[in-house]
N, C-alpha and C positions, 0 to 999 in steps of 0.2 A: 620559498619553498612552492614546489609545483606538486599540485594532487591532482590524483585522477580517479574518479567516479566509476563506479560501474552498478550498475538494476537498472530496472526496469521504467525508463526511462522515456519521455517521446511525447508526452500529453495525452496518449490514451487514457488513461487513467490517473483523476486524481487526484490516489491517495498517494503513490508514488512520487508525484509531484509535489504534493504541499510536503510528503518528506523531506523531499530533496531543500527545498527553499526554509526549512524550518534548519538545515547542518549546516546550510550558506549562511543562513542566521547569525549562529554562532561564529563561524568561522568570520564572519566580519567583526566581529565581536573582540576576533585575537590579532586581530590587523592582518587578515592571510587574503588577498583583493584577487578578486574575482579573475582578473585578466589570468590568474598560476592557475585557474580551476579547470580541466577538462571535466567533460560529460561523456561516457558512450551513451551512445541516445541511437532509436527509429525516427525519429524527426528532431534532428539539428536546425531544422530552422525553427521550431517552438523551443528547444531550449536554450538557443541564444538569443532571440526575442523577449523570454519572461525570464528567464534567469540569468542574462548577463556574463556567460559565461561559455569558455570555448567548449566546440560539440564536435565528438568523433562517430561518422552513423557505424553503429551495431546493434544485429537482429540475431535468431536463430536460425536453427537452420532448416526450418520448417517453414521459414517467412519468405511469401512471394516475391521481395525485395531484396532473399539476403543476393544476388546476384552483383548487386550497387556497393559490397563491401570492399574494402582498398584496404590488404594485408598492409601496404607499406606503409600505409599512413596510422594503423592499429600497432603496428613496432615500432612507428616515430615514436607516437605519444606515450605507449609502455616504456621505454626505454629513457626518455625526458624527464621521467617523473620521478619522483623521491619518496611518494607514498600513493597505493594504491589501497583506498577505500572502495570495496567493499558490502553495499548495503546505501537505506534500511529499507526496510518490509519482510515480509515473507519470504525469501531467496531459499531456502533450506524447505523444499517440498516437491512429492511426484503428481500431489495429482492431475497437476497443469502436466501433460506427458514431456515437453521440453524445457519447463523450469533449469532444473538442478545442471544439463550439460551448456545451457545458454549464459549462466552465471561467471559456472566455476571455468569454462574455458579460458576467459582473460585473467584467472587466476593461477592457471596452472602455463602462460605464457609470461606472468610477473615472476612469477618463480625462479622459470630459466631465466629469464635476463635479473638473476638473485634483486630483484627490487620487492620493501618492506610491506607486504600486504594485511589490512586489516579487516576482520569482518565487523560490519559494526550497525547497531542496534536494526540486526538482522529477530527472524520471528523462524520456528522451525515448527513445522508440523511432525503428526505420524509420518515416521517413511513406511513404506508400504511391499521395498519389494528388498534381499539380502544386499543386491548389488548397492542399489543405494544408500542405504544405512553404511555398507563401506565407505563410499565415496566420502559421505560426509564426515565418518570419522576419518576420514585419511586428510581430505581436505582441512579439516579442524584442528589437526595435531599440526599442520604443516602453515598453518597461518601463526601471523606475529602478532597478533593480539586478537579477541575475542570480545565482545559487546551485542550481547542478547537485551531485546526491550521487556521482555515479560521472564516470572519463577518457570512456567511449565517450558517454556523453550531450554532454561540451562537444566532441567531436571531428564530433556530430553536427550539432551547431547551428551548430561553424562551418566544416560543408560548405553549408550551408544560408545562405551569406555578412551572419552576424549580424556587427554590427560592433560591438555593446556586447560593453564586456568581460563575462567568463565566469570565475565564479571557482566552486571545487571546494569543497565541503563535504563533510560526513557525510549519513548516513543519520539522522532526530532517534530515533529506536527503539534505536539504539547505547546511549541513554543509561538505558534501561530496565537494570539491575544486580537480579533478583529477590532474590536476596541482601541488598539492601538492603533487601526493603518488610518491613514486621510484617505483623500482619492485613488484608487488603484487602478482604474484604468476607462474607459470612455466609454465599455459594455455596459459596465456596471451602471449608470446613468440609465440605461433603457431598459435591467432587467431586474433595478431595486424594486423591492414587496413593498406592498402599501400594508402601513400600520395598521387602517380603518377593516380589515379586513384578516382573518383566518389564514395564517400561512401554513399549509401542509408540504413537506418538505418529505420527498420516498427517494429511495435507492437503492434499486435490486439490479440482480446482476445472473449473465448465462451461468450453469455450473453445469460442463460436458460431462463431468465424469458422474454427475446425478443428477438426472434433468428432473425427478421427481421436485429435487428439495425447490429448483426453479415455479413447478408447478404451483407444490404449495406455499411459497411466498408470495405469487398474486392473486391466488385466493383469499389468504390473507388480506393483502393490501387490498385488494378489489370487495372485500366486506366492509371492513374496518374504513376503508372516506364511505364508503355510505351511511356507516351509524357515526362518522364527526360530521358528516351535514346536518344529518338530524337534529345536532344537537347546535351547530355552529351555523346558521343559515348563510353567511356570506362567508365562503371556503375556499381558496383559487390551491389546488394544489400545484409542486412544480419538482416534476421529475429532475435526477442529479443525474446525466447520463457518463459514462464514460464509452468509451470506442465500440465493447462489443457488446452494450447494456440496451443499446436503442431498440435491438430486435422485441425482446421482453417485455418494452414499454410498449410495443406499436401493437403488441399482442394484447393489451387494456383500454383501449383506447375506446375501444366501439361502444365498451361499457360507462365509460367518461361522456362520449356524447350523446349517448340513448339519454343517457338519464340530465345531461346537460351536463355537467359539470365543467365549472372550466379550470384547465392546466396550461403549463407552459414546458416543454421542453429543454435545460441546460445542459447544452453538450459543451463537457470538459474540454477536450482539444482545440475551442475556438476562445478559450478564456487563459487568461493566468492562474496560475493556482488558488491565487489570492485573491481575486475576484470569486474564485467559488466559495472559499472559505465563509469570505462577507455574506456573498447571501444565505448560505446554510445559516452564518450568527443570525440573519434577519428573521429566519422560522418561530413559526411557535410552538413546531414540536414536527422532530425529522424521525420516521421511520426508516430503518436501515439495514439491510444484508451487508453492504461491503463496513469495515473499519473504520476509516476517515471521516466519513461524512456523521462520525459515531464521536470519533476520538473529536472532530471542529464542535462539532453541539454540547459536547459533555466539556472542554475548557469554556468553553462563552456561556455558560451555564443556561440553555436554551435543551429543553425535557428531551429525550428520546428514546426510542424500544430499539435493539437488537436483533436481529434476526440472525441468529447463529451460521451457519454454513458450513463452516469451518470452527478450527477451535482458536483459533486466536479470537476472534467474534466474542466465545464463550468467555474466554482466557479474561478479556480486557475486561468486560461488562464484569463480572464476575467482583474484577479486584478494585474496580471504580462504583461500584453499587449501581450501573445501570441493568435495568429492567432488558430481558430479556430472552429470546425465544426461542427450543431448536425446532429446527426443520424437519426431523424426519417426520412428521405428520402431522396433519394440518389442528393448527391449537386454536382455537376460535374463540373459546372460553374464557383463553388466558389473555388472547389480547385483546379482548373488551375487558377484560377486570385493568388491565394499565391503564390503556385509555377513558376510561371509565375514574379512577383516581384522578385522569388530570384535568378532566372536564370538573369535575368537582371543585377543584381546587389543592388536590388533598397530595400532591405529586410533591413526591422528599427526594426523590434520586436523583441527585445533579452530578453525583462525582465529587472524587474527594479533590481537597484544594492539592493546586499544583504550584503552589513558592516557590519548592526547592526544585523542582524539575527542570528548569534553565539551569540551575548555575548547575544539578547535575551531568546535563549534556553538555555543556561548556566545558568546566571539571573532564571530565571524560574526550572531549576530544582534545584539548592542553595535554591531556595524557598521549594521548594515538600523535601528536606532533612533537614534543619532547623528547618522544622516546627513538634512541638511533638503533634498537640491537633488530636483525636480522636472523630468522633461520635459513640455510643453505641447506637443503634438500640435497640426499642422495640422488643420482641418474636414475637408478632403477625405481626408487622411490617414484619419480615422476611417467615412466614410462608405466607402469605397472597401473597408476592413476590416469594415464591417458586410455589406457586398454579398458578401464572400468567406466571409462567415460566411453568409450567407442560402445560398447555393450549396449549401457542403457539406452544411448543414443536408439540401437535398433531394438530394443523395447518402445519405444517411445513409438516412434515408426509406426511399430505394427499397433499401436492402442489408438492411434490414430486413425490409421489404416478401418480398423474397427470401428471408429465414431461418425467415418466418413461415410460409413455403411446405413 
């Protein structure tokens, strides 16, 4: 069986890559060989090197490398696949202006070719415009199967009047337990943490749609690093950076340099996702805006605190009993309280047991592979969906131009 993956893959974001790694691990257990898997990615070299799959270059229309797209390769790959999997990750959201159209363009092409398409392990955020709500509703009703990774995503789809069956699965990143991993790659050796020091892991990101969230997170993290160092004298701070995170981290470095606080920057695109996961599992405490460092920490029993910039972070932390802080304002007292629990040895929230999660993910993937049912939409349905996506693209372009100012 030939399988094609659509998502935000390409090494720029640790979360997307560890999700793909988790799915591929389960597919291998189901006897699907990687040579039969094709991934649409913004970085084919990274994807082939670390995931050992076929790769087709694909990016959104606002990317400066959009001119590199090869329509013939894309068409051929979709035409010769048996199953298209869109996911995992928070793909159905419109805070990032280009997100919906980027992921769903291949959905539209796949349906034109009468392919079976599954939305798998996806997250859904509150959509802000009526056009995008209608796009998601129509796409979900045309999909051959839907698997969401949390209950809130299921409720949001139900509120949009999605009539398709909505199944609950788990985030594929929960399959990556680092204790099971032996040596991963050579870069791990030089980045390995020293057990004699206190290792504090930080993941902070840019929020173009709400810059105040980023500023609040910077203030919280800068403050708490100093507090932790007062308690744990021999501390090293590790910043886990995806492609767009470095600028935020760079603005925090002068304070660390001034106070002579040792730090290192671990840049995700330079490492395999399992390497990053292994490094996170060596931390003593993780404070993260991004979701997947929190997931990796939780499943490896590493204490962590979530900084909730989107619903997905808040929802996961609630479900897994992980302490979190909303970023609508600077909540220094809350963060200090959580860190105090940790430094005093009264930390209790390490997440729920994941005993059944591997089995659930594997069973859900097995269902996707087993079923042959394909919904064949009317041409008028696809044309109207295409028109809505064009309208959404125009709105997204206007938003991006406003952000650029």
